[in-house]
C-alpha positions in Angstrom: 0.0 0.2 0.0 0.9 3.4 -0.6 1.6 5.6 2.7 -0.4 8.6 3.2 2.2 11.0 2.4 2.9 10.0 -1.6 -1.4 9.5 -1.4 -1.4 12.9 -0.9 1.5 14.0 -3.4 -0.3 11.5 -5.9 -3.2 13.7 -5.9 -0.8 17.1 -6.1 0.3 15.5 -9.5 -2.9 14.2 -10.5 -3.8 18.6 -10.5 -2.0 18.2 -13.2 -3.6 17.6 -16.2 -2.8 19.5 -19.4 -5.6 20.2 -21.6 -5.2 18.7 -25.1 -5.7 21.5 -28.0 -3.7 23.8 -26.1 -0.6 25.7 -27.6 2.4 23.1 -27.2 4.5 26.5 -26.3 2.1 26.7 -23.0 1.8 23.4 -21.9 5.7 22.8 -22.1 5.7 26.1 -19.9 3.6 24.7 -17.4 5.1 21.5 -17.4 8.9 22.5 -16.5 7.2 25.2 -13.8 5.1 21.8 -12.3 7.8 19.2 -12.4 11.3 22.1 -11.5 8.9 22.8 -8.0 9.1 19.3 -6.7 12.8 18.6 -7.5 15.5 19.0 -5.4 16.6 22.4 -4.9 20.9 21.5 -5.5 21.5 22.8 -8.9 24.4 21.2 -10.9 27.1 23.6 -12.5 26.5 23.2 -16.0 27.9 23.8 -20.1 25.7 24.0 -22.9 27.3 22.6 -25.8 26.2 22.0 -29.0 25.8 18.8 -30.5 24.5 20.3 -34.3 22.8 23.1 -35.1 19.2 21.7 -33.7 20.6 19.8 -31.0 22.2 20.8 -27.7 23.7 19.1 -24.8 24.3 20.1 -21.1 27.4 19.4 -18.6 25.9 19.1 -15.3 28.1 18.5 -12.8 28.3 18.1 -9.2 31.6 18.0 -6.7 31.6 14.4 -6.3 31.7 14.2 -10.0 34.8 12.2 -11.6 35.7 13.3 -15.1 36.3 10.2 -16.7 32.1 9.0 -15.6 29.6 10.0 -17.5 25.7 9.3 -17.1 24.2 10.2 -20.7 20.7 11.5 -19.6 17.4 11.4 -21.1 14.5 13.6 -19.4 10.8 12.4 -19.7 7.9 14.4 -20.9 5.9 11.8 -23.2 8.2 13.2 -26.4 6.6 16.3 -26.5 7.4 18.8 -23.5 10.6 18.6 -21.2 14.1 19.7 -21.1 17.5 19.5 -19.2 16.7 22.8 -17.5 13.2 21.4 -16.1 15.7 18.1 -14.9 18.6 20.0 -13.3 17.8 19.3 -10.2 17.4 15.3 -10.6 20.6 15.6 -13.1 22.8 16.9 -9.6 20.9 13.8 -7.6 22.3 11.6 -9.9 25.4 13.0 -11.3 25.8 12.6 -7.1 24.5 9.8 -6.6 26.6 7.8 -9.1 29.5 10.3 -8.6 29.7 11.5 -12.1 29.5 13.8 -14.7 25.7 14.1 -16.1 25.4 14.6 -19.7 22.0 15.5 -20.5 20.0 15.7 -23.7 17.7 18.5 -25.1 16.3 15.9 -28.1 13.7 17.1 -30.0 10.3 16.8 -29.0 7.2 16.5 -30.9 5.1 17.4 -32.7 7.1 19.6 -34.3 9.6 17.0 -34.9 7.8 13.4 -34.6 9.3 9.9 -34.6 12.0 8.6 -35.0 13.7 12.4 -34.6 14.3 11.5 -30.6 15.3 7.9 -31.3 18.3 10.0 -33.7 19.5 12.4 -31.5 20.1 9.9 -28.6 22.0 8.3 -31.4 23.9 11.4 -31.9 24.4 12.4 -28.6 26.6 9.1 -28.3 28.3 9.7 -31.2 29.2 13.2 -30.0 30.5 12.0 -26.5 32.4 9.5 -28.3 34.1 11.9 -30.7 35.1 14.2 -28.0 37.6 11.3 -26.7 34.7 9.7 -23.9 35.6 6.2 -23.9 32.3 3.9 -24.9 33.3 1.9 -21.4 33.1 5.0 -19.1 29.5 5.8 -20.7 26.1 4.6 -18.9 22.9 5.7 -20.7 20.8 6.9 -18.1 17.0 7.7 -19.0 13.4 8.2 -17.3 10.4 7.2 -18.9 10.2 9.1 -23.0 14.0 9.4 -22.3 14.3 5.2 -21.2 12.2 4.2 -23.9 15.0 6.7 -25.6 17.8 4.3 -23.7 16.4 1.5 -25.5 16.5 2.8 -28.7 20.1 3.9 -28.6 21.1 0.2 -27.8 19.1 -1.3 -30.3 20.9 1.3 -33.3 24.1 1.0 -31.5 23.8 -3.1 -31.7 22.2 -2.8 -35.5 25.1 -0.4 -36.3 28.0 -2.0 -34.7 28.5 0.7 -32.8 31.1 0.6 -29.6 28.4 -0.4 -27.0 28.2 0.8 -23.2 28.8 -1.7 -20.4 25.0 -1.1 -19.2 22.3 1.5 -18.7 19.4 2.8 -16.6 15.7 2.9 -17.3 13.4 4.2 -15.1 9.6 3.3 -16.7 10.3 3.5 -19.8 7.6 3.5 -22.5 7.9 0.0 -24.3 4.9 -1.1 -26.4 2.8 1.7 -28.0 -0.4 -0.7 -27.9 -0.9 0.3 -24.0 -2.6 -3.1 -23.5 -1.2 -4.2 -20.3 -4.5 -4.8 -17.4 -2.4 -1.9 -15.3 -3.2 0.4 -17.8 -6.8 -0.5 -16.4 -6.8 -1.5 -13.2 -4.0 1.0 -11.5 -5.9 3.8 -12.6 -6.3 5.0 -8.8 -2.6 4.6 -8.0 -1.2 7.0 -10.4 -1.2 10.4 -12.3 -1.2 9.3 -15.5 -4.1 8.6 -17.6 -5.4 6.3 -20.3 -6.4 9.5 -22.3 -3.0 11.1 -21.8 -1.4 7.5 -22.9 -3.4 8.1 -26.4 -2.5 11.3 -26.8 1.4 10.6 -26.2 1.3 7.9 -29.1 -1.1 10.6 -31.1 1.3 13.3 -30.6 5.1 11.0 -30.8 3.8 9.3 -33.3 3.0 11.0 -36.1 0.6 8.6 -37.8 3.9 6.1 -37.9 3.5 2.2 -37.5 3.2 1.8 -33.2 4.4 -1.6 -33.8 7.8 0.2 -34.8 10.3 -1.9 -32.8 11.7 1.9 -31.6 8.5 3.1 -30.8 7.9 -0.2 -29.0 10.6 -1.7 -28.1 9.1 -4.9 -26.7 8.7 -5.6 -30.6 12.4 -5.7 -31.0 15.0 -8.4 -31.3 16.5 -7.9 -27.9 19.9 -9.7 -28.0 23.2 -8.8 -27.9 22.5 -5.7 -25.4 24.4 -4.9 -22.1 23.5 -5.0 -19.1 20.0 -3.2 -17.9 18.9 -1.8 -14.8 15.0 -1.4 -15.3 12.8 0.7 -12.6 9.1 0.6 -12.0 6.4 1.2 -10.0 3.6 -1.6 -9.0 1.2 1.6 -9.0 2.2 2.9 -12.8 -0.2 2.6 -15.2 2.6 1.0 -17.8 3.5 -1.5 -14.7 2.3 -4.9 -16.9 4.1 -3.4 -20.1 7.2 -2.8 -18.2 7.1 -6.3 -16.6 6.7 -8.2 -20.0 9.0 -6.3 -21.4 11.6 -7.0 -18.2 11.0 -10.7 -19.0 11.7 -10.7 -22.6 14.7 -9.3 -22.4 15.7 -11.8 -19.9 14.7 -14.5 -22.2 17.1 -12.9 -25.4 19.8 -13.4 -22.8 20.4 -10.0 -21.8 21.6 -9.4 -18.1 19.0 -7.5 -16.3 18.2 -6.5 -13.1 14.2 -5.4 -12.2 13.6 -3.6 -9.7 10.1 -3.0 -8.5 9.4 -0.8 -5.9 6.1 -1.2 -4.2 3.3 1.5 -4.6 4.7 3.9 -7.1 3.7 5.7 -9.7 5.2 6.6 -12.9 8.1 9.3 -12.2 8.4 9.3 -8.9 12.5 9.4 -9.1 12.4 12.8 -9.6 10.1 13.5 -6.7 13.1 13.5 -4.0 12.3 16.6 -2.0 8.9 14.6 -1.4 9.2 11.0 -1.0 11.5 9.1 0.6 11.3 6.2 -2.2 12.3 8.2 -4.9 15.7 9.1 -3.1 15.7 5.6 -2.5 15.3 4.9 -6.3 18.3 6.9 -7.1 20.7 5.8 -4.6 20.0 2.0 -5.6 21.2 3.8 -9.3 23.6 5.3 -8.3 25.4 2.4 -6.8 24.3 0.4 -10.2 26.5 2.7 -12.0 29.6 3.3 -9.7 29.9 -0.6 -8.9 29.8 -0.8 -13.4 32.3 2.0 -13.5 34.7 0.2 -10.8 34.8 -3.1 -13.1 
């Protein structure tokens, strides 16, 4: 069961319901204002860089960051909102927990740039790191929600293009099946702030008419062998819990080492709300221990 404090906070999150049909710029401003309010007040040192003319990355560091450790971070936001700017508190937490630099990517957003532009940007960001002296075994891709999907897409593209792989990757609550057919999509409507309607809007906005079964859109449909170790987090309160669980089973059957961590009662995106719930701080702490172990090998 969710404790009383998280349940109260879940009600606050449920109050954030973007209205369909409103200008996308307004939705992005509201997302940034709403989610920045609840993150850690700590801010990392930042250094923006141009990956290419229409793609920016931001180096985020804290005093604990070691220069030869890079977390390649992809933010969430349903592929249409979100940026490094409204995840800076979270980037600081990841950097501190992993004792690493965070390279956060402001990938292009839908509907202006629909699928697969975001996956292409993930690959471009990884290539940028390699071309600027970052060794693949010192890079760990990390993503949350839509950003976690881009982590999986990145690994699939690296494998298929025979490019150097990172040693591991971290996926927090990835979106893995655009059909959204898991029973939890209906059963967990009282324990998540996401809704079936929002998932349907996400699919329409992101795919722009593209086939939902495409393996980069729905990684559960991909051939999954040959990927590096994955650490996947999900909460039992998420609408996507069943979809993520099915993906974790499939990737394990494909022979990929996977650490699948289930957090009782947690809702979508809970990891960024460290100021409100201890489970968020715990999840980031677990991620930090995982990436430090990988880098120390």
